[in-house]
Backbone as ProteinMPNN parsed JSONL, in Angstrom:
{"seq_chain_A": "MPTEPIFSVPIIETISLDGAFLWVFLALCVVFIAHAVVATYHWFTYGSERAISLLSAIIYIGVGGCLLIMMGLTLLVF", "coords_chain_A": {"N_chain_A": [[0.839, -1.179, 0.0], [0.4, 2.323, -0.571], [0.661, 3.887, 1.722], [2.28, 2.655, 3.547], [5.487, 2.443, 5.147], [8.625, 2.325, 3.369], [10.848, 1.044, 4.435], [10.947, -0.689, 7.387], [11.539, -1.28, 10.817], [11.289, -4.381, 12.379], [8.823, -5.211, 14.87], [9.438, -6.083, 18.265], [7.811, -8.094, 19.418], [6.965, -9.802, 17.389], [9.272, -10.903, 16.282], [11.445, -12.283, 13.885], [13.967, -14.495, 12.558], [15.193, -13.01, 10.562], [14.485, -10.468, 11.436], [15.864, -10.401, 13.857], [18.515, -10.474, 12.947], [18.532, -8.007, 11.65], [18.187, -6.219, 13.807], [20.562, -6.754, 15.219], [22.398, -5.9, 13.311], [21.748, -3.139, 13.178], [22.436, -2.413, 15.795], [25.192, -2.918, 15.711], [25.924, -0.968, 13.855], [25.425, 1.377, 15.329], [27.271, 1.046, 17.428], [29.651, 1.033, 15.946], [29.638, 3.655, 14.848], [29.748, 5.21, 17.194], [32.215, 4.348, 18.26], [33.936, 5.108, 16.183], [33.686, 7.895, 16.243], [34.739, 8.495, 18.797], [37.345, 7.412, 18.561], [38.371, 8.924, 16.411], [38.269, 11.488, 17.518], [40.176, 11.198, 19.582], [42.452, 10.603, 18.068], [42.861, 13.036, 16.718], [43.093, 14.816, 18.874], [45.152, 13.861, 20.598], [47.087, 12.967, 18.895], [50.29, 13.104, 17.228], [50.839, 14.099, 14.69], [48.848, 15.795, 12.354], [48.29, 14.991, 9.731], [48.762, 12.236, 9.696], [46.858, 11.439, 11.546], [44.526, 12.164, 10.17], [44.712, 10.488, 7.919], [44.578, 8.01, 9.213], [41.974, 8.129, 10.29], [40.448, 8.282, 7.93], [41.061, 5.808, 6.709], [40.156, 3.994, 8.699], [37.372, 4.638, 8.965], [36.605, 4.3, 6.313], [37.172, 1.543, 5.705], [35.679, 0.246, 7.737], [33.134, 1.275, 7.139], [32.731, 0.208, 4.556], [32.659, -2.535, 5.168], [30.345, -2.61, 6.801], [28.425, -1.767, 4.937], [28.55, -3.87, 3.073], [27.678, -5.965, 4.74], [25.09, -5.065, 5.34], [23.928, -5.03, 2.76], [24.033, -7.753, 2.217], [22.22, -8.694, 4.116], [19.891, -7.537, 3.113], [19.648, -8.676, 0.549], [19.71, -11.496, 0.87]], "CA_chain_A": [[0.0, 0.0, 0.0], [1.23, 3.522, -0.638], [0.839, 4.561, 3.009], [3.229, 1.917, 4.37], [6.868, 2.879, 4.92], [9.425, 1.441, 2.529], [11.721, 0.258, 5.309], [10.498, -0.6, 8.775], [12.196, -2.193, 11.746], [10.248, -5.241, 12.934], [8.49, -5.06, 16.282], [10.063, -7.149, 19.06], [6.865, -9.177, 19.714], [6.86, -10.725, 16.263], [10.587, -10.898, 15.647], [11.885, -13.515, 13.243], [15.418, -14.54, 12.443], [15.568, -11.836, 9.771], [14.361, -9.305, 12.31], [16.964, -10.439, 14.826], [19.717, -10.049, 12.23], [18.424, -6.572, 11.408], [18.454, -5.528, 15.072], [21.995, -6.888, 15.498], [23.073, -5.014, 12.361], [21.552, -1.756, 13.62], [23.243, -2.219, 17.005], [26.585, -2.825, 15.274], [26.103, 0.351, 13.233], [25.502, 2.376, 16.402], [28.552, 0.85, 18.113], [30.718, 1.475, 15.043], [29.628, 5.117, 14.766], [30.235, 5.744, 18.47], [33.648, 4.065, 18.37], [34.637, 5.922, 15.19], [33.727, 9.278, 16.727], [35.683, 8.564, 19.92], [38.704, 7.166, 18.061], [38.782, 10.084, 15.62], [38.526, 12.582, 18.463], [41.448, 10.968, 20.264], [43.533, 10.73, 17.098], [43.124, 14.449, 16.453], [43.455, 15.522, 20.101], [46.406, 13.399, 21.19], [48.034, 12.548, 17.864], [51.421, 14.017, 17.053], [50.755, 14.737, 13.378], [47.48, 15.86, 11.851], [48.167, 14.243, 8.481], [48.661, 10.813, 10.033], [45.551, 11.264, 12.184], [43.513, 12.223, 9.115], [44.832, 9.252, 7.147], [44.064, 6.921, 10.055], [40.516, 8.251, 10.362], [39.885, 7.937, 6.618], [41.186, 4.358, 6.52], [39.281, 3.299, 9.655], [35.963, 4.842, 8.609], [36.389, 3.718, 4.988], [37.128, 0.075, 5.782], [34.516, -0.122, 8.549], [31.923, 1.593, 6.384], [32.576, -0.795, 3.488], [32.223, -3.797, 5.775], [28.947, -2.474, 7.214], [27.598, -1.719, 3.725], [28.463, -5.238, 2.547], [26.832, -6.75, 5.632], [23.715, -4.608, 5.142], [23.45, -5.524, 1.466], [23.822, -9.194, 2.358], [20.958, -8.886, 4.836], [18.774, -7.159, 2.247], [19.538, -9.569, -0.607], [19.404, -12.862, 1.266]], "C_chain_A": [[0.886, 1.245, 0.0], [1.457, 4.206, 0.706], [1.831, 3.848, 3.912], [4.648, 2.418, 4.107], [7.633, 1.856, 4.086], [10.273, 0.509, 3.39], [11.221, 0.414, 6.732], [11.234, -1.645, 9.606], [11.116, -3.054, 12.383], [10.052, -5.025, 14.428], [9.005, -6.283, 17.035], [9.112, -8.327, 19.28], [6.829, -10.224, 18.612], [8.192, -10.863, 15.536], [10.921, -12.282, 15.09], [13.411, -13.511, 13.21], [15.923, -13.359, 11.623], [15.512, -10.568, 10.614], [15.477, -9.238, 13.331], [18.27, -9.997, 14.169], [19.701, -8.546, 11.974], [18.717, -5.776, 12.674], [19.933, -5.599, 15.439], [22.792, -5.963, 14.581], [22.937, -3.552, 12.779], [22.364, -1.451, 14.877], [24.726, -2.101, 16.65], [26.877, -1.485, 14.611], [26.247, 1.438, 14.293], [26.839, 2.27, 17.132], [29.707, 1.338, 17.239], [30.782, 2.998, 14.969], [30.173, 5.731, 16.051], [31.744, 5.532, 18.606], [34.45, 4.915, 17.385], [34.748, 7.374, 15.638], [34.754, 9.421, 17.851], [37.122, 8.376, 19.431], [39.218, 8.359, 17.259], [39.089, 11.276, 16.514], [39.89, 12.413, 19.134], [42.631, 11.057, 19.302], [43.882, 12.198, 16.863], [43.563, 15.209, 17.702], [44.85, 15.146, 20.581], [47.436, 12.937, 20.162], [49.131, 13.573, 17.66], [51.364, 14.748, 15.715], [49.331, 14.667, 12.853], [47.288, 15.026, 10.586], [48.01, 12.747, 8.749], [47.319, 10.523, 10.699], [44.438, 11.265, 11.147], [43.531, 10.952, 8.272], [44.283, 8.063, 7.93], [42.544, 6.95, 10.123], [39.868, 7.854, 9.044], [39.937, 6.432, 6.388], [40.218, 3.61, 7.433], [37.814, 3.42, 9.253], [35.659, 4.23, 7.246], [36.254, 2.203, 5.025], [35.91, -0.379, 6.583], [33.206, 0.145, 7.834], [31.67, 0.596, 5.264], [32.096, -2.132, 4.049], [30.758, -3.732, 6.212], [28.011, -2.425, 6.01], [27.451, -3.118, 3.133], [27.568, -6.112, 3.417], [25.37, -6.36, 5.459], [23.136, -5.088, 3.822], [23.199, -7.025, 1.506], [22.511, -9.475, 3.083], [19.759, -8.551, 3.956], [18.557, -8.151, 1.113], [19.111, -10.967, -0.191], [18.409, -12.831, 2.37]], "O_chain_A": [[2.002, 1.213, 0.519], [2.363, 5.031, 0.822], [2.196, 4.389, 4.956], [4.979, 2.779, 2.978], [7.318, 0.666, 4.101], [10.393, -0.68, 3.095], [11.089, 1.533, 7.227], [11.51, -2.751, 9.141], [10.122, -2.524, 12.88], [10.992, -4.699, 15.154], [9.006, -7.391, 16.5], [9.572, -9.468, 19.326], [6.677, -11.413, 18.891], [8.228, -10.933, 14.308], [10.705, -13.304, 15.742], [14.054, -12.624, 13.772], [16.957, -12.772, 11.944], [16.384, -9.704, 10.515], [15.982, -8.159, 13.64], [19.04, -9.239, 14.758], [20.736, -7.886, 12.069], [19.42, -4.767, 12.622], [20.501, -4.616, 15.916], [23.747, -5.32, 15.018], [23.915, -2.806, 12.737], [22.918, -0.36, 15.011], [25.437, -1.276, 17.223], [27.96, -0.928, 14.789], [27.096, 2.32, 14.168], [27.47, 3.286, 17.423], [30.633, 1.981, 17.732], [31.87, 3.571, 15.023], [30.971, 6.668, 16.002], [32.465, 6.439, 19.022], [35.533, 5.393, 17.724], [35.782, 8.011, 15.438], [35.548, 10.362, 17.853], [38.017, 9.11, 19.85], [40.371, 8.76, 17.412], [40.063, 11.993, 16.285], [40.661, 13.367, 19.241], [43.7, 11.536, 19.681], [45.057, 12.561, 16.814], [44.336, 16.16, 17.595], [45.643, 16.019, 20.933], [48.546, 12.554, 20.531], [48.931, 14.766, 17.889], [51.797, 15.897, 15.619], [48.689, 13.618, 12.901], [46.232, 14.422, 10.395], [47.211, 12.076, 8.096], [46.711, 9.483, 10.447], [43.51, 10.46, 11.229], [42.477, 10.404, 7.95], [43.598, 7.209, 7.367], [41.897, 5.907, 10.026], [38.848, 7.165, 9.038], [38.962, 5.842, 5.921], [39.532, 2.691, 6.985], [37.095, 2.422, 9.207], [34.569, 3.695, 7.041], [35.325, 1.645, 4.441], [35.19, -1.285, 6.162], [32.274, -0.656, 7.909], [30.532, 0.182, 5.043], [31.228, -2.781, 3.465], [30.011, -4.691, 6.015], [26.916, -2.985, 6.058], [26.354, -3.51, 2.734], [26.787, -6.91, 2.899], [24.498, -7.229, 5.434], [21.98, -5.507, 3.766], [22.251, -7.512, 0.891], [21.776, -10.388, 2.709], [18.722, -9.21, 4.045], [17.417, -8.44, 0.749], [18.243, -11.565, -0.829], [18.003, -13.883, 2.865]]}, "name": "protein", "num_of_chains": 1, "seq": "MPTEPIFSVPIIETISLDGAFLWVFLALCVVFIAHAVVATYHWFTYGSERAISLLSAIIYIGVGGCLLIMMGLTLLVF"}
């Protein structure tokens, strides 16, 4: 129906295995974002060189983001 949202998180009462995987994926995304923010803050605050801190942040967020995107696409496709 046109009034239903395209993407919805399943309700806990009727959770299936797919729903459990989705909740775990969302929790991992939140943990990754929080850890990336804290790590980036510490790299820039306590790091000796800004260029190395920037490179470290780009590599960490890039690799982690790619892994999360692949995991999310796997959950959507299968």
